[in-house]
C-alpha positions as semicolon CSV with decimal commas, in nm:
position;residue;x (nm);y (nm);z (nm)
1;M;0,193;6,990;1,424
2;S;0,399;6,812;1,694
3;R;0,488;6,419;1,740
4;Y;0,228;6,395;2,037
5;T;-0,103;6,532;1,814
6;S;0,004;6,345;1,577
7;L;-0,022;6,016;1,744
8;C;-0,306;6,145;1,986
9;K;-0,521;6,154;1,594
10;A;-0,413;5,873;1,518
11;I;-0,533;5,720;1,816
12;T;-0,867;5,825;1,738
13;L;-0,868;5,751;1,399
14;F;-0,832;5,391;1,505
15;E;-1,055;5,437;1,794
16;D;-1,289;5,541;1,536
17;I;-1,233;5,194;1,260
18;R;-1,230;4,958;1,603
19;T;-1,581;5,112;1,637
20;A;-1,690;5,030;1,279
21;F;-1,595;4,678;1,368
22;R;-1,765;4,670;1,671
23;D;-2,017;4,367;1,556
24;D;-1,636;4,161;1,459
25;Q;-1,519;4,098;1,832
26;E;-1,162;3,958;1,734
27;D;-1,106;4,295;1,442
28;A;-1,247;4,493;1,791
29;E;-0,953;4,336;1,960
30;K;-0,758;4,343;1,748
31;Y;-0,757;4,693;1,707
32;S;-0,784;4,754;2,082
33;E;-0,422;4,621;2,091
34;V;-0,309;4,893;1,818
35;I;-0,437;5,189;2,064
36;R;-0,311;5,062;2,399
37;D;0,016;5,015;2,198
38;L;-0,058;5,393;2,066
39;Q;-0,151;5,523;2,361
40;D;0,250;5,339;2,548
41;V;0,435;5,554;2,276
42;A;0,179;5,869;2,319
43;K;0,347;5,856;2,676
44;D;0,722;5,796;2,558
45;V;0,676;6,073;2,337
46;R;0,522;6,339;2,610
47;Y;0,709;6,207;2,917
48;G;1,066;6,175;2,734
49;G;1,081;5,834;2,778
50;E;1,213;5,825;3,121
51;W;1,155;5,520;3,303
52;H;1,096;5,545;3,697
53;G;1,115;5,164;3,851
54;D;1,355;4,873;3,943
55;Q;1,491;4,699;3,690
56;D;1,640;4,424;3,941
57;V;1,215;4,379;4,023
58;I;1,134;4,372;3,709
59;A;1,410;4,072;3,589
60;G;1,295;3,874;3,913
61;C;0,907;3,907;3,782
62;L;1,043;3,789;3,449
63;D;1,184;3,509;3,569
64;F;0,960;3,431;3,772
65;C;0,701;3,397;3,508
66;A;0,941;3,238;3,276
67;E;0,945;2,948;3,521
68;N;0,551;2,974;3,583
69;E;0,628;3,070;3,979
70;C;0,303;3,335;3,942
71;A;0,257;3,305;4,350
72;L;0,627;3,449;4,369
73;C;0,587;3,719;4,108
74;T;0,450;4,093;4,254
75;Y;0,323;4,149;3,938
76;H;0,095;3,854;4,018
77;N;-0,147;4,074;4,230
78;I;-0,295;4,290;3,893
79;K;-0,487;3,922;3,812
80;I;-0,595;4,017;3,472
81;G;-0,346;4,127;3,257
82;C;-0,018;4,057;3,443
83;S;0,214;3,947;3,222
84;R;0,113;4,212;2,952
85;T;0,203;4,456;3,199
86;L;0,509;4,274;3,337
87;K;0,654;4,255;2,947
88;K;0,548;4,652;2,875
89;D;0,741;4,741;3,225
90;A;1,056;4,537;3,084
91;A;1,023;4,735;2,713
92;A;1,052;5,009;2,935
93;A;1,313;4,950;3,108
94;I;1,540;4,860;2,840
95;R;1,427;5,158;2,676
96;A;1,533;5,346;2,988
97;L;1,896;5,167;2,938
98;G;1,955;5,192;2,628
99;Q;1,883;5,593;2,680
100;K;2,105;5,547;2,948
101;K;2,384;5,400;2,812
102;G;2,354;5,659;2,493
103;A;2,431;5,968;2,702
104;G;2,697;5,811;2,849
């Protein structure tokens, strides 16, 4: 079984668990977070962890976020989950830089 298939099966399992806990909103949200994280890992596995973006933009937006200068940040237009999306992109950028360093 491939790593991608294993991750897909784990996601399905957690979706079933989330369904079982649907009456407890707090637990259901925790399982939803795990599912989103597993989906991100599955993307990395499937696409080789490649990330195509601008590290300078990500770094600038992290600075804006740290200083609560939301209006200046390009992620602010996302409205809901902008800091979460920024953190995910930053993590992807760091992994991509790590792969370049390891290959170089």
